[in-house]
ZAPABA-464413 format. One record per residue (C-alpha): x, y, z; residue in three letters. Coordinates in steps of 0.02 Angstrom, whole numbers, plus 32768, in hexadecimal, padded with zeros to 4 digits. Example, Ala and Ser with C-alpha at 12.3 -4.5 7.8 and 13.67 -1.06 7.14 Angstrom:
BEGIN
82677F1F8186Ala/82AC7FCB8165Ser/
END
This chain:
BEGIN
BA5B1B57DE26Met/BA271B8CDEE0Arg/BA581C2EDEB4Thr/B9EA1C3FDE0ELeu/B95A1BFFDE76Cys/B96C1C69DEFEPhe/B9711CFEDE7CLeu/B8D21CB9DE2AIle/B86F1CB6DED4Leu/B8A81D67DEFFVal/B8741DAFDE57Val/B7CB1D4ADE5FLeu/B7A61D8EDF14Ser/B7C71E48DED5Val/B75C1E27DE46Leu/B6D21DE4DEA4Ala/B6E31E58DF3BGly/B67D1EEEDEEAPro/B5FE1E7CDE9AArg/B5CC1E36DF4FLeu/B5E31EDEDFA9Ala/B55F1F29DF2AGly/B4F51E8DDF28Ala/B4691EEEDF93Glu/B4901F9ADF3CAla/B3F11FF7DED8Val/B3F0206DDE5CArg/B3D1212BDE96Ile/B33E212BDE1FLys/B2E720A0DE88Asp/B2F320F9DF21Ile/B2E021AFDF16Ala/B27A2229DE92Asp/B2A722C8DE56Val/B24D234CDEADGlu/B1C023A1DE5CGly/B1AB2317DDC8Val/B10922C0DDFCArg/B06B2283DDAESer/AFBD22D9DDBFAsn/AF1A228CDDEEGln/AE8422A6DD65Leu/ADD5228DDD83Ile/AD38229BDD10Gly/AC7F226BDD0ETyr/AC262203DC7CGly/ABB72189DC3ELeu/ABCF20D0DC16Val/AB5D2087DB93Val/AB391FD4DB4BGly/AB1A1F7BDBF3Leu/AAB51EE9DBF0Asn/AA241F22DC69Gly/AA961F47DCF9Thr/AAA51FF4DCECGly/AA5A2086DD5DAsp/A999208FDD82Arg/A9742128DD35Leu/A8DE214ADDBEAsn/A95D2144DE47Asn/A9FA2186DDF7Ser/A9CE2231DDDBVal/AA6E2279DD9BPhe/AA7A21E7DD16Thr/A9D42216DCD1Arg/A9FC22D2DCC3Glu/AAA722A3DC75Ser/AA532227DBEALeu/A9DF22B7DBBBIle/AA64234DDBB8Ser/AAD022D3DB44Met/AA3822A5DACBLeu/AA172370DAC6Glu/AACE238BDA91Arg/AACD2303DA09Leu/AA202353D9CDGly/A99E22DFDA19Val/A91A232FDA7FAsn/A8C222BEDAFBIle/A8AA2342DB8CArg/A7E6232CDB6FAsp/A7FD2274DB7DGln/A860226BDC20Glu/A7F321FADC7CAla/A7F12173DC01Thr/A8AD2154DC0ALeu/A8C420A7DC4DGln/A95D206DDC10Thr/A9D92006DC7CArg/AA682000DBFCAsp/AABB2095DC2DIle/AB1920CCDCD0Ala/AB6B216FDD23Ala/AC182160DD49Val/ACB821B0DD8FMet/AD5921A2DD23Val/ADF721B0DD7FThr/AEAF21B0DD32Ala/AF5D21E1DD5DGlu/AFBF224EDCE2Leu/B07A222CDCEAPro/B1032299DCF7Ala/B13F22D7DC44Phe/B0A22295DBE1Ser/B08E22E9DB37His/AFF5230FDADCGly/AFB22280DA78Gly/AFEE21FFDAFCSer/AF85217FDB44His/AF612155DBFFIle/AF0120D8DC60Asp/AE5F2101DCA6Val/ADF420A4DD3EThr/AD3120C3DD2CVal/ACC020A4DDBESer/AC0620B9DDCCAla/ABAC213BDE34Thr/AAFE210CDE2FGly/AA9F205FDE56Asp/AAF11FFFDDB8Ala/AB221F41DDD1Thr/AB981F20DD55Asp/ABED1F8FDCEFLeu/AC481EF3DC71Ser/AC341F0EDBC2Gly/AC181FC2DBBBGly/AC4F2050DB60Thr/AC8D20F6DBB8Leu/AC4A2187DB43Leu/ACC32223DB2AVal/ACEF2258DBE3Thr/AD6F22FBDBFEPro/ADDD22D9DC90Leu/AE0C2370DCFFMet/AE922394DD89Ala/AE7F23F3DE1BAla/AEA2249BDDC4Asp/ADFF2480DD57Gly/AE52246DDCB7Asp/AE3C23CADC44Val/AED62375DC28Tyr/AE9522CFDBDBAla/ADFB2289DB81Val/ADB921E4DBAAAla/AD4D216BDB3EGln/AD5420A4DB1EGly/AD261FEBDB47Gln/AD221FC2DBF9Leu/AD721F2EDC34Val/AD5D1EDBDCDASer/AD9A1E38DD2ESer/AD051E2CDD9EAla/AC671DDBDD73Phe/ABC11D9FDDD4Ser/AB2E1D28DDBBAla/AA861D29DE0ALys/AA121C9ADE10Gly/A9691C7DDE77Ala/A9B41C55DF1CGly/AA721C71DF15Ala/AAD91CFCDEC9Ser/ABA41D01DEB4Ile/AC091D9ADE8BThr/ACC51D95DE7EArg/AD2F1E37DE83Asn/ACDA1EE1DE65Ile/AC6E1EE2DDCFPro/AC431F9FDDDDThr/ACFA1FC9DDC2Ser/AD431FBFDD11Ala/ADE51FE6DCC4His/AE1C202EDC10Ile/AEBE2015DBD9Ala/AEFD20ADDB7BAsn/AE5820FEDB8DGly/AE8421AEDB86Ala/AED82221DB21Ile/AF4222A7DB6EVal/AF0B2364DB23Glu/AF8223C0DB9DLys/B02A23ABDBECGlu/B06F23DCDC8DVal/B10D2431DC65Leu/B1A52407DCD0Val/B248245BDC8AAsp/B2D82403DCF0Leu/B352244DDC73Gly/B33F24F1DCA7Ala/B35924CDDD61Arg/B40124EDDDB5Asn/B3D6248FDE59Val/B37A23E3DE5CLeu/B339238DDEFBHis/B34122CFDEFELeu/B2BD228EDF7BSer/B2C921E3DFC9Leu/B2362180DFD6Arg/B25C2143E07AAsn/B2B521BFE0D6Pro/B35E218AE12EAsp/B3F121F8E14FLeu/B46F2169E145Thr/B4262142E08AThr/B4292202E068Ala/B4DF220BE09EGlu/B511216DE030Arg/B4B421B5DFA0Met/B509225ADF9DAla/B5B32210DFB3Ala/B5992196DF12Val/B55A2228DEAEIle/B5FA229ADEEFAsn/B669220DDECCAsn/B62121EADE11Ser/B5D72296DDC7Val/B6382306DE39Gly/B6242372DED7Ala/B56D23AFDEB1Ile/B5092354DF3FAla/B4DB2379DFE3Arg/B46B2331E072Val/B3EB23B3E0ABAsp/B3922334E111Asp/B361227CE11DPro/B2EA2281E083Arg/B33B2306E018Thr/B3EB2304DFC5Val/B40123A8DF64Thr/B46423BADEBBLeu/B4BD2455DE88Ala/B4C3243ADDBFLeu/B4F824F1DD96Ala/B55B24E5DCE5Gly/B5292435DCD3Ser/B4B823D7DC5AAsp/B42423B7DCC2Val/B3CE231ADC73Met/B48B22D4DC4FSer/B4C122D8DD00Thr/B40B2298DD31Leu/B41C2201DCBEGly/B4D321DEDD0BArg/B49721F5DDB7Ile/B3D92183DDAAGlu/B45620E8DD7FAsp/B4D62100DE07Leu/B4D0206EDE8FLeu/B4AC208FDF4BVal/B497201DDFE7Gln/B404205BE049Pro/B3EA2050E101Asp/B3472029E14AThr/B31C2040E1FEPro/B2F21FA5E272Ala/B2321F92E25FThr/B1AE1F11E283Val/B10E1F32E232Val/B0731EC9E266Val/AFCD1EB0E21FAsp/AF561E76E292Glu/AEC61E61E226Ala/AF181DE0E1B8Ser/AFA01D9FE236Gly/B0341DDDE1C6Thr/B0DC1DFCE214Ile/B16C1E56E1B3Val/B21F1E75E1FEMet/B2A61ED7E1B3Gly/B3561E96E1B0Asp/B3901F09E23FAsn/B3161EC1E2B9Val/B35D1E7CE35BArg/B3181E3CE3FAIle/B3711E3AE4B1Ser/B37C1D88E4FCThr/B2CF1D86E552Val/B2671CEFE59FAla/B1B91CDDE559Ile/B1301C63E596Ala/B0941C69E53BGln/AFF51C15E573Gly/AF3B1C22E54BAsn/AEA01BFFE5AALeu/AE271B96E532Thr/AD7D1B7DE566Val/AD0D1B02E4EEGln/AC5C1AE9E501Val/ABFB1A5EE4ACAsn/AB3F1A4FE4A4Glu/AB01199DE475Ser/AA46199DE4A9Pro/A9F418F4E4AAVal/A93218CBE484Ala/A8DB185FE511Ser/A84E1801E4C9Gln/A7C117B9E53DPro/A78D170DE545Ala/A70016CDE4C8Ala/A65D16F1E4F7Phe/A68C1752E58ESer/A64A1801E557Gly/A6EC1861E571Gly/A73C18DFE4F1Arg/A7EC18D0E4B2Thr/A8641945E509Ala/A8F91990E4E1Ile/A98F1980E570Leu/AA1819E7E563Pro/AAD51999E574Arg/AB571A17E594Thr/AC1619E8E582Ser/AC9E1A65E5C2Ile/AD511A53E5A5Lys/ADD01AD9E5EFVal/AE921AE0E5B2Asp/AEFE1B4BE622Thr/AF8A1B41E5A6Gly/AFEA1AEBE635Ala/B0591A7EE5C2Gly/B0AF1B18E58BLys/B1541B3AE5CDGln/B1C11BE1E5E2Leu/B2351BF0E54CGly/B2C61C5AE523Ile/B2DB1CC4E48ALeu/B39D1CD9E477Ala/B3E31D76E435Glu/B41B1D62E380Gly/B48F1DBAE302Pro/B41B1DA5E26BSer/B36D1DADE22ELeu/B3741CEBE21EArg/B3A61CC6E2C1Asp/B3141D3AE30ALeu/B2961CDEE293Val/B2DA1C33E2D2Gly/B2D01C65E37CGly/B21A1C9EE366Leu/B1EA1C02E30DAsn/B2341B99E394Ala/B1B01BD6E402Leu/B1341B76E39FGly/B0A61BFCE3A2Val/B0481C34E30FGly/B04A1CE0E2B8Pro/AFCD1D1FE320Arg/B0151CEAE3C4Asp/B0B51D31E37FMet/B0711DE2E36EIle/B0291DE3E422Ser/B0EA1DA1E44EIle/B13A1E2FE3DFLeu/B0CE1EB4E441Gln/B0FC1E6FE4EBThr/B1BE1E6DE4BAIle/B1A41F1AE484Lys/B1601F4AE529Ala/B1E51EFBE588Ala/B2641F61E52CGly/B2AB1ECFE4CEAla/B27F1EEAE420Leu/B3051F5AE3DEGln/B2941F98E34EAla/B1F42005E323Asp/B1641FA6E337Leu/B0DF1FD8E2C1Val/B0321F90E2CFVal/AFA61F98E247Arg/
END
């Protein structure tokens, strides 16, 4: 019976081993891109109509007035002689931006973002008229039109106003139709390059090893960002389909990212600190003004006077002592040691900067 139990435990440990080892592994498609396969930015200029008096002032926005007149002329309405009488505030000139994904075909739909260019105050409820979207080469790749959707709102009264989010920017889901494709013929290539989103030599070596073990000896590492695939004689698309689902355990450098504006600190798993002694003290001076009114006696002819009363308190942080931050083998130990110092995030930022200056922080410190 004991022998049977022992064999069962051995089998379970063998089955569980690979799952535990691959618990932190990710797919190659999630950490690398095929070089040359990318999206393209599109931009266009258009008009939004149907605004409830929140559009451009035509006297101030010359480009809006000229765009309106030109559009009406193309539709057979000639108002050039009545240009001075145009007073509508239900129209706004906008810039339309979109991103054309790779392998987009004619007739497919993409999202667009619409942003005011004049003095319009709110684009909510407007409708974008037909707007060609061009790429950097000047060709039209998509045409946008549709009802604007915005999560922003604004309200104004006689003495106060409130605005949430940005009412001069809106979104149209599937608001543009692709008219021209960007051709990418992967099947005709004999050599492809996989580009790591976070360059790292260890990760690149692991990725090449996994590919060679699973698909064949087709991968080599060119640099920390690039893994080259020699696919001569292979079905390119079928091979890429097999490669992108392979699991790789990525390696990350030891980095501490600090955002001083928001007091945010982010640490990688490999961050370590050598044993150091830390004392954190602040000089705080608090000044309080509490003026007192001095009233003269009745019928004395004196005047009421305001007498200043100032109270000053000074805290030198004398109660704080020198603490030891011991070296820990894991990120959990490091965070526990920093929390044991009893300081807030902003004080912790200055402590990390000082530890880095002392050479005890075994990681890159990135301050934003």
